[in-house]
ZADO-1210 file (C-alpha; in nm, 4 decimals, padded with zeros to 6 digits):
<atoms>
<atom x="00.0000" y="00.0000" z="00.0000" code="MET" pos="1"/>
<atom x="00.0969" y="00.3650" z="-00.0482" code="ASN" pos="2"/>
<atom x="00.2504" y="00.4745" z="00.2822" code="GLU" pos="3"/>
<atom x="00.0851" y="00.8154" z="00.2370" code="ALA" pos="4"/>
<atom x="-00.2586" y="00.6525" z="00.2463" code="ASP" pos="5"/>
<atom x="-00.2378" y="00.3619" z="00.4909" code="PRO" pos="6"/>
<atom x="-00.5496" y="00.1508" z="00.5355" code="ILE" pos="7"/>
<atom x="-00.7089" y="00.2191" z="00.8739" code="THR" pos="8"/>
<atom x="-01.0540" y="00.0619" z="00.8212" code="VAL" pos="9"/>
<atom x="-01.1507" y="-00.2540" z="00.6313" code="ALA" pos="10"/>
<atom x="-01.5147" y="-00.3092" z="00.5328" code="CYS" pos="11"/>
<atom x="-01.5789" y="-00.6768" z="00.4588" code="LEU" pos="12"/>
<atom x="-01.8938" y="-00.8458" z="00.3347" code="ASP" pos="13"/>
<atom x="-02.0452" y="-01.1549" z="00.4955" code="LEU" pos="14"/>
<atom x="-02.2003" y="-01.4322" z="00.2798" code="ALA" pos="15"/>
<atom x="-01.9654" y="-01.5317" z="-00.0022" code="GLY" pos="16"/>
<atom x="-01.6792" y="-01.3150" z="00.1254" code="THR" pos="17"/>
<atom x="-01.6040" y="-01.4092" z="00.4850" code="THR" pos="18"/>
<atom x="-01.8785" y="-01.6701" z="00.5341" code="VAL" pos="19"/>
<atom x="-01.9120" y="-01.9752" z="00.3072" code="ALA" pos="20"/>
<atom x="-02.2538" y="-01.9588" z="00.1409" code="ASP" pos="21"/>
<atom x="-02.3049" y="-02.3095" z="-00.0062" code="ARG" pos="22"/>
<atom x="-02.6171" y="-02.1834" z="-00.1911" code="ASP" pos="23"/>
<atom x="-02.7982" y="-02.1144" z="00.1368" code="THR" pos="24"/>
<atom x="-02.8978" y="-01.7631" z="00.0283" code="VAL" pos="25"/>
<atom x="-03.0279" y="-01.8872" z="-00.3076" code="HIS" pos="26"/>
<atom x="-03.2268" y="-02.1666" z="-00.1431" code="THR" pos="27"/>
<atom x="-03.3749" y="-01.9363" z="00.1205" code="ALA" pos="28"/>
<atom x="-03.4785" y="-01.6899" z="-00.1508" code="PHE" pos="29"/>
<atom x="-03.6447" y="-01.9641" z="-00.3581" code="ALA" pos="30"/>
<atom x="-03.8323" y="-02.0875" z="-00.0521" code="GLU" pos="31"/>
<atom x="-03.9395" y="-01.7342" z="00.0385" code="ALA" pos="32"/>
<atom x="-04.0951" y="-01.6606" z="-00.2992" code="ILE" pos="33"/>
<atom x="-04.2519" y="-02.0077" z="-00.3048" code="ALA" pos="34"/>
<atom x="-04.4270" y="-01.9153" z="00.0205" code="ALA" pos="35"/>
<atom x="-04.5911" y="-01.6333" z="-00.1754" code="LEU" pos="36"/>
<atom x="-04.7009" y="-01.8648" z="-00.4571" code="GLY" pos="37"/>
<atom x="-04.4115" y="-01.8196" z="-00.7018" code="ILE" pos="38"/>
<atom x="-04.2944" y="-02.1741" z="-00.7639" code="VAL" pos="39"/>
<atom x="-04.0305" y="-02.3433" z="-00.9751" code="SER" pos="40"/>
<atom x="-04.1165" y="-02.3987" z="-01.3407" code="GLY" pos="41"/>
<atom x="-04.3136" y="-02.0774" z="-01.3868" code="THR" pos="42"/>
<atom x="-04.2165" y="-01.7651" z="-01.5794" code="ALA" pos="43"/>
<atom x="-04.2660" y="-01.5605" z="-01.2640" code="ALA" pos="44"/>
<atom x="-04.0168" y="-01.7818" z="-01.0821" code="TYR" pos="45"/>
<atom x="-03.7532" y="-01.7350" z="-01.3547" code="GLU" pos="46"/>
<atom x="-03.8056" y="-01.3579" z="-01.3516" code="ARG" pos="47"/>
<atom x="-03.7688" y="-01.3480" z="-00.9739" code="ALA" pos="48"/>
<atom x="-03.4495" y="-01.5564" z="-00.9851" code="LEU" pos="49"/>
<atom x="-03.3049" y="-01.3305" z="-01.2542" code="ALA" pos="50"/>
<atom x="-03.3733" y="-01.0310" z="-01.0305" code="ARG" pos="51"/>
<atom x="-03.2162" y="-01.2141" z="-00.7359" code="PHE" pos="52"/>
<atom x="-02.8972" y="-01.2964" z="-00.9292" code="ARG" pos="53"/>
<atom x="-02.8653" y="-00.9431" z="-01.0616" code="GLU" pos="54"/>
<atom x="-02.9157" y="-00.7881" z="-00.7175" code="SER" pos="55"/>
<atom x="-02.6703" y="-00.9961" z="-00.5140" code="ARG" pos="56"/>
<atom x="-02.5100" y="-00.7735" z="-00.2548" code="GLY" pos="57"/>
<atom x="-02.8129" y="-00.5464" z="-00.2239" code="GLU" pos="58"/>
<atom x="-03.0529" y="-00.5641" z="00.0697" code="SER" pos="59"/>
<atom x="-03.2881" y="-00.8599" z="00.0693" code="LYS" pos="60"/>
<atom x="-03.5887" y="-00.6490" z="00.1643" code="ILE" pos="61"/>
<atom x="-03.5043" y="-00.4172" z="-00.1260" code="GLY" pos="62"/>
<atom x="-03.5082" y="-00.7116" z="-00.3671" code="VAL" pos="63"/>
<atom x="-03.8447" y="-00.8272" z="-00.2365" code="PHE" pos="64"/>
<atom x="-03.9815" y="-00.4724" z="-00.2671" code="ARG" pos="65"/>
<atom x="-03.8812" y="-00.4752" z="-00.6333" code="SER" pos="66"/>
<atom x="-04.0940" y="-00.7886" z="-00.6794" code="LEU" pos="67"/>
<atom x="-04.3953" y="-00.7322" z="-00.4512" code="PHE" pos="68"/>
<atom x="-04.6027" y="-00.4643" z="-00.2854" code="ASP" pos="69"/>
<atom x="-04.4981" y="-00.3663" z="00.0661" code="GLU" pos="70"/>
<atom x="-04.7075" y="-00.6163" z="00.2682" code="PRO" pos="71"/>
<atom x="-04.6002" y="-00.9077" z="00.0481" code="ARG" pos="72"/>
<atom x="-04.2393" y="-00.7874" z="00.0458" code="ALA" pos="73"/>
<atom x="-04.2362" y="-00.7895" z="00.4252" code="GLN" pos="74"/>
<atom x="-04.3912" y="-01.1373" z="00.4273" code="ALA" pos="75"/>
<atom x="-04.1312" y="-01.2635" z="00.1782" code="ALA" pos="76"/>
<atom x="-03.8478" y="-01.1125" z="00.3808" code="ASN" pos="77"/>
<atom x="-03.9722" y="-01.2813" z="00.6974" code="LEU" pos="78"/>
<atom x="-04.0017" y="-01.6122" z="00.5098" code="ALA" pos="79"/>
<atom x="-03.6454" y="-01.5654" z="00.3823" code="PHE" pos="80"/>
<atom x="-03.5114" y="-01.5053" z="00.7333" code="GLU" pos="81"/>
<atom x="-03.6947" y="-01.8073" z="00.8723" code="CYS" pos="82"/>
<atom x="-03.5706" y="-02.0286" z="00.5890" code="SER" pos="83"/>
<atom x="-03.2133" y="-01.9069" z="00.6354" code="TYR" pos="84"/>
<atom x="-03.2323" y="-01.9789" z="01.0079" code="ASP" pos="85"/>
<atom x="-03.3583" y="-02.3298" z="00.9404" code="GLN" pos="86"/>
<atom x="-03.0721" y="-02.4021" z="00.7012" code="HIS" pos="87"/>
<atom x="-02.8225" y="-02.2740" z="00.9578" code="VAL" pos="88"/>
<atom x="-02.9823" y="-02.5022" z="01.2177" code="ASP" pos="89"/>
<atom x="-02.9476" y="-02.8038" z="00.9869" code="ARG" pos="90"/>
<atom x="-02.6180" y="-02.7348" z="00.8151" code="ARG" pos="91"/>
<atom x="-02.4383" y="-02.4865" z="01.0374" code="GLY" pos="92"/>
<atom x="-02.2158" y="-02.2060" z="00.9122" code="LEU" pos="93"/>
<atom x="-01.8468" y="-02.2039" z="00.8355" code="THR" pos="94"/>
<atom x="-01.6080" y="-01.9206" z="00.7534" code="PRO" pos="95"/>
<atom x="-01.4475" y="-01.9047" z="00.4118" code="VAL" pos="96"/>
<atom x="-01.1107" y="-02.0827" z="00.4557" code="PRO" pos="97"/>
<atom x="-00.8623" y="-01.8330" z="00.5926" code="GLY" pos="98"/>
<atom x="-01.1245" y="-01.5767" z="00.6971" code="ALA" pos="99"/>
<atom x="-01.0630" y="-01.6138" z="01.0710" code="ASP" pos="100"/>
<atom x="-00.6908" y="-01.5611" z="01.0248" code="ASN" pos="101"/>
<atom x="-00.7504" y="-01.2661" z="00.7909" code="ALA" pos="102"/>
<atom x="-00.9725" y="-01.0921" z="01.0463" code="LEU" pos="103"/>
<atom x="-00.7171" y="-01.1507" z="01.3203" code="ASP" pos="104"/>
<atom x="-00.4218" y="-01.0284" z="01.1127" code="ARG" pos="105"/>
<atom x="-00.6016" y="-00.7149" z="00.9959" code="ILE" pos="106"/>
<atom x="-00.7346" y="-00.6220" z="01.3377" code="ARG" pos="107"/>
<atom x="-00.4064" y="-00.7175" z="01.5028" code="GLY" pos="108"/>
<atom x="-00.2353" y="-00.4571" z="01.2851" code="ALA" pos="109"/>
<atom x="-00.4602" y="-00.1870" z="01.4311" code="GLY" pos="110"/>
<atom x="-00.7001" y="-00.1665" z="01.1364" code="ILE" pos="111"/>
<atom x="-01.0652" y="-00.1343" z="01.2312" code="GLY" pos="112"/>
<atom x="-01.2975" y="-00.3971" z="01.0842" code="ILE" pos="113"/>
<atom x="-01.6588" y="-00.3433" z="00.9852" code="CYS" pos="114"/>
<atom x="-01.8691" y="-00.6323" z="00.8577" code="LEU" pos="115"/>
<atom x="-02.1268" y="-00.5199" z="00.6005" code="LEU" pos="116"/>
<atom x="-02.4203" y="-00.7146" z="00.4642" code="THR" pos="117"/>
<atom x="-02.7357" y="-00.7015" z="00.2562" code="GLY" pos="118"/>
<atom x="-02.9066" y="-00.9172" z="00.5188" code="PHE" pos="119"/>
<atom x="-03.1378" y="-00.7654" z="00.7751" code="GLY" pos="120"/>
<atom x="-03.0124" y="-00.7212" z="01.1302" code="ARG" pos="121"/>
<atom x="-03.1780" y="-01.0423" z="01.2500" code="ARG" pos="122"/>
<atom x="-02.9925" y="-01.2596" z="00.9981" code="THR" pos="123"/>
<atom x="-02.6675" y="-01.0693" z="01.0405" code="GLN" pos="124"/>
<atom x="-02.6843" y="-01.1235" z="01.4171" code="SER" pos="125"/>
<atom x="-02.7600" y="-01.4924" z="01.3695" code="ARG" pos="126"/>
<atom x="-02.4475" y="-01.5323" z="01.1567" code="ILE" pos="127"/>
<atom x="-02.2249" y="-01.3522" z="01.4056" code="LEU" pos="128"/>
<atom x="-02.3726" y="-01.5468" z="01.6964" code="ASP" pos="129"/>
<atom x="-02.3191" y="-01.8789" z="01.5177" code="THR" pos="130"/>
<atom x="-01.9582" y="-01.8025" z="01.4249" code="LEU" pos="131"/>
<atom x="-01.8750" y="-01.6273" z="01.7519" code="GLY" pos="132"/>
<atom x="-01.7429" y="-01.3261" z="01.5637" code="TRP" pos="133"/>
<atom x="-01.8735" y="-01.0364" z="01.7740" code="TRP" pos="134"/>
<atom x="-01.5365" y="-01.0004" z="01.9453" code="GLY" pos="135"/>
<atom x="-01.3421" y="-01.0216" z="01.6194" code="ARG" pos="136"/>
<atom x="-01.4750" y="-00.6994" z="01.4670" code="VAL" pos="137"/>
<atom x="-01.5245" y="-00.3359" z="01.5639" code="ASP" pos="138"/>
<atom x="-01.8543" y="-00.2624" z="01.3899" code="LEU" pos="139"/>
<atom x="-02.1355" y="-00.4355" z="01.2020" code="THR" pos="140"/>
<atom x="-02.3747" y="-00.2600" z="00.9649" code="LEU" pos="141"/>
<atom x="-02.6791" y="-00.3702" z="00.7666" code="CYS" pos="142"/>
<atom x="-02.9268" y="-00.1893" z="00.5372" code="PRO" pos="143"/>
<atom x="-03.1382" y="-00.0885" z="00.8379" code="GLU" pos="144"/>
<atom x="-02.8517" y="00.1365" z="00.9511" code="ASP" pos="145"/>
<atom x="-02.8362" y="00.3604" z="00.6438" code="VAL" pos="146"/>
<atom x="-03.0684" y="00.5749" z="00.4283" code="PRO" pos="147"/>
<atom x="-02.9711" y="00.3989" z="00.1047" code="ARG" pos="148"/>
<atom x="-02.8693" y="00.0435" z="00.0276" code="ASP" pos="149"/>
<atom x="-02.5840" y="-00.0726" z="-00.1918" code="ARG" pos="150"/>
<atom x="-02.4761" y="00.0032" z="-00.4584" code="PRO" pos="151"/>
<atom x="-02.4895" y="00.3476" z="-00.2947" code="TRP" pos="152"/>
<atom x="-02.1877" y="00.4208" z="-00.0712" code="PRO" pos="153"/>
<atom x="-02.3831" y="00.4790" z="00.2510" code="ASP" pos="154"/>
<atom x="-02.2763" y="00.1588" z="00.4316" code="LEU" pos="155"/>
<atom x="-01.9066" y="00.2237" z="00.3712" code="VAL" pos="156"/>
<atom x="-01.9297" y="00.5935" z="00.4543" code="LEU" pos="157"/>
<atom x="-02.1234" y="00.5187" z="00.7731" code="THR" pos="158"/>
<atom x="-01.8468" y="00.2798" z="00.8752" code="ALA" pos="159"/>
<atom x="-01.5934" y="00.5533" z="00.8022" code="ALA" pos="160"/>
<atom x="-01.7781" y="00.8021" z="01.0238" code="LEU" pos="161"/>
<atom x="-01.8314" y="00.5616" z="01.3128" code="ARG" pos="162"/>
<atom x="-01.4735" y="00.4337" z="01.3081" code="LEU" pos="163"/>
<atom x="-01.3178" y="00.7793" z="01.2713" code="GLY" pos="164"/>
<atom x="-01.1573" y="00.7565" z="00.9282" code="VAL" pos="165"/>
<atom x="-00.9550" y="01.0683" z="00.8417" code="ASP" pos="166"/>
<atom x="-00.9645" y="01.0180" z="00.4654" code="ASP" pos="167"/>
<atom x="-01.1721" y="00.7841" z="00.2489" code="VAL" pos="168"/>
<atom x="-00.8465" y="00.6747" z="00.0866" code="ARG" pos="169"/>
<atom x="-00.7718" y="00.5002" z="00.4170" code="ASN" pos="170"/>
<atom x="-01.0588" y="00.2540" z="00.3558" code="ILE" pos="171"/>
<atom x="-01.0419" y="-00.0933" z="00.2037" code="ALA" pos="172"/>
<atom x="-01.3601" y="-00.2677" z="00.0861" code="VAL" pos="173"/>
<atom x="-01.3762" y="-00.6416" z="00.0207" code="CYS" pos="174"/>
<atom x="-01.6783" y="-00.8208" z="-00.1263" code="GLY" pos="175"/>
<atom x="-01.8012" y="-01.0824" z="-00.3696" code="ASP" pos="176"/>
<atom x="-02.0631" y="-00.8849" z="-00.5641" code="THR" pos="177"/>
<atom x="-02.0692" y="-00.6100" z="-00.8240" code="ALA" pos="178"/>
<atom x="-02.2914" y="-00.4045" z="-00.5905" code="ALA" pos="179"/>
<atom x="-02.0265" y="-00.4183" z="-00.3185" code="ALA" pos="180"/>
<atom x="-01.7607" y="-00.3095" z="-00.5685" code="MET" pos="181"/>
<atom x="-01.9648" y="-00.0162" z="-00.6949" code="LEU" pos="182"/>
<atom x="-02.0471" y="00.0900" z="-00.3400" code="SER" pos="183"/>
<atom x="-01.6782" y="00.0835" z="-00.2531" code="GLY" pos="184"/>
<atom x="-01.5766" y="00.2858" z="-00.5565" code="ARG" pos="185"/>
<atom x="-01.8477" y="00.5439" z="-00.4924" code="ARG" pos="186"/>
<atom x="-01.7232" y="00.5802" z="-00.1348" code="SER" pos="187"/>
<atom x="-01.3735" y="00.6727" z="-00.2518" code="GLY" pos="188"/>
<atom x="-01.2053" y="00.3734" z="-00.0871" code="ALA" pos="189"/>
<atom x="-00.8489" y="00.3202" z="-00.2050" code="ALA" pos="190"/>
<atom x="-00.8847" y="-00.0576" z="-00.2178" code="VAL" pos="191"/>
<atom x="-01.1983" y="-00.2237" z="-00.3550" code="VAL" pos="192"/>
<atom x="-01.1125" y="-00.5915" z="-00.3646" code="ALA" pos="193"/>
<atom x="-01.3375" y="-00.8505" z="-00.5244" code="GLY" pos="194"/>
<atom x="-01.3102" y="-01.2121" z="-00.4102" code="VAL" pos="195"/>
<atom x="-01.3902" y="-01.5195" z="-00.6183" code="LEU" pos="196"/>
<atom x="-01.5597" y="-01.7200" z="-00.3425" code="THR" pos="197"/>
<atom x="-01.9103" y="-01.5807" z="-00.3793" code="GLY" pos="198"/>
<atom x="-02.1879" y="-01.4626" z="-00.6057" code="ALA" pos="199"/>
<atom x="-02.0126" y="-01.2918" z="-00.8971" code="HIS" pos="200"/>
<atom x="-01.7217" y="-01.3851" z="-01.1195" code="ASP" pos="201"/>
<atom x="-01.4119" y="-01.1852" z="-01.2129" code="ARG" pos="202"/>
<atom x="-01.5772" y="-01.0045" z="-01.5039" code="ASP" pos="203"/>
<atom x="-01.8782" y="-00.8919" z="-01.2991" code="ARG" pos="204"/>
<atom x="-01.6552" y="-00.7744" z="-01.0150" code="LEU" pos="205"/>
<atom x="-01.4378" y="-00.5741" z="-01.2552" code="LEU" pos="206"/>
<atom x="-01.7483" y="-00.4266" z="-01.4181" code="GLN" pos="207"/>
<atom x="-01.8580" y="-00.3192" z="-01.0719" code="GLY" pos="208"/>
<atom x="-01.5312" y="-00.1321" z="-01.0245" code="GLY" pos="209"/>
<atom x="-01.2994" y="-00.3708" z="-00.8389" code="ALA" pos="210"/>
<atom x="-00.9457" y="-00.2364" z="-00.8061" code="THR" pos="211"/>
<atom x="-00.8131" y="-00.5817" z="-00.7206" code="HIS" pos="212"/>
<atom x="-00.9302" y="-00.9412" z="-00.7696" code="ILE" pos="213"/>
<atom x="-00.8344" y="-01.1881" z="-00.4974" code="LEU" pos="214"/>
<atom x="-00.8865" y="-01.5644" z="-00.4829" code="PRO" pos="215"/>
<atom x="-01.0392" y="-01.5198" z="-00.1368" code="SER" pos="216"/>
<atom x="-01.0432" y="-01.2941" z="00.1675" code="VAL" pos="217"/>
<atom x="-00.7423" y="-01.4908" z="00.2948" code="ALA" pos="218"/>
<atom x="-00.5295" y="-01.2818" z="00.0573" code="ALA" pos="219"/>
<atom x="-00.6595" y="-00.9463" z="00.1832" code="LEU" pos="220"/>
<atom x="-00.4092" y="-00.8946" z="00.4685" code="PRO" pos="221"/>
<atom x="-00.1148" y="-00.9155" z="00.2303" code="ASP" pos="222"/>
<atom x="-00.2809" y="-00.6479" z="00.0172" code="LEU" pos="223"/>
<atom x="-00.3704" y="-00.3964" z="00.2876" code="VAL" pos="224"/>
<atom x="-00.1080" y="-00.4442" z="00.5581" code="LEU" pos="225"/>
<atom x="00.2201" y="-00.2525" z="00.5359" code="PRO" pos="226"/>
<atom x="00.5099" y="-00.4537" z="00.4044" code="ALA" pos="227"/>
<atom x="00.7327" y="-00.5775" z="00.6864" code="PRO" pos="228"/>
<atom x="01.0423" y="-00.3690" z="00.7459" code="VAL" pos="229"/>
<atom x="01.3711" y="-00.5538" z="00.6962" code="ASP" pos="230"/>
<atom x="01.5688" y="-00.4802" z="01.0104" code="ASP" pos="231"/>
<atom x="01.8685" y="-00.6795" z="00.8955" code="THR" pos="232"/>
<atom x="02.1802" y="-00.4701" z="00.9186" code="VAL" pos="233"/>
<atom x="02.4899" y="-00.5821" z="00.7349" code="THR" pos="234"/>
<atom x="02.7917" y="-00.5613" z="00.9603" code="ALA" pos="235"/>
<atom x="03.0757" y="-00.3419" z="00.8430" code="ASP" pos="236"/>
<atom x="03.3970" y="-00.5357" z="00.8789" code="HIS" pos="237"/>
<atom x="03.5978" y="-00.2660" z="00.6993" code="GLY" pos="238"/>
</atoms>
């Protein structure tokens, strides 16, 4: 990193970035819309799935509002949260390999960590409870905490304000969706790193504005932490 603009805050996404998804989000979405009568094999189902795939990284309630009126959107969002909880109960949750170490290395270097998500607060809290991550991060934010959802920059900028960032160039954003990339770029973050462990592929992440493409969040510390100083001094035997 440029020593003039050291990273002081890292904003990391949850599902697909730090938390292994294993299609849980997709399945919970399909079950939620099925609860409202949109079932597999129908044109309405295909349209809803297309909207879901396009909107990965955005708030879930926002996606449902784009498909239904407000009462049905709220019902679908509740069904989604219940379905997600049930899958967590049955299958558990696991971090993306290397995520625990990445969080510890970044925070151990004095960089503040904020976990961002498109989930509602209930689901976000369930994930953090299950993984025991509350003590590993400095801040958590969800769409309920900001006026506008991703791809607007509000989540990242709110993290910057709450964690006392001096300059937006001191922020690093890491996510697995084009929406997360665009949000990071709009915020002015110096690093907007896309990871290949989640919803969108390299091309979509670059289209969203990724400054870097990483195989996974495990590679983020090496990108944002200062290079170690070589203290080796060659003895002068002159």
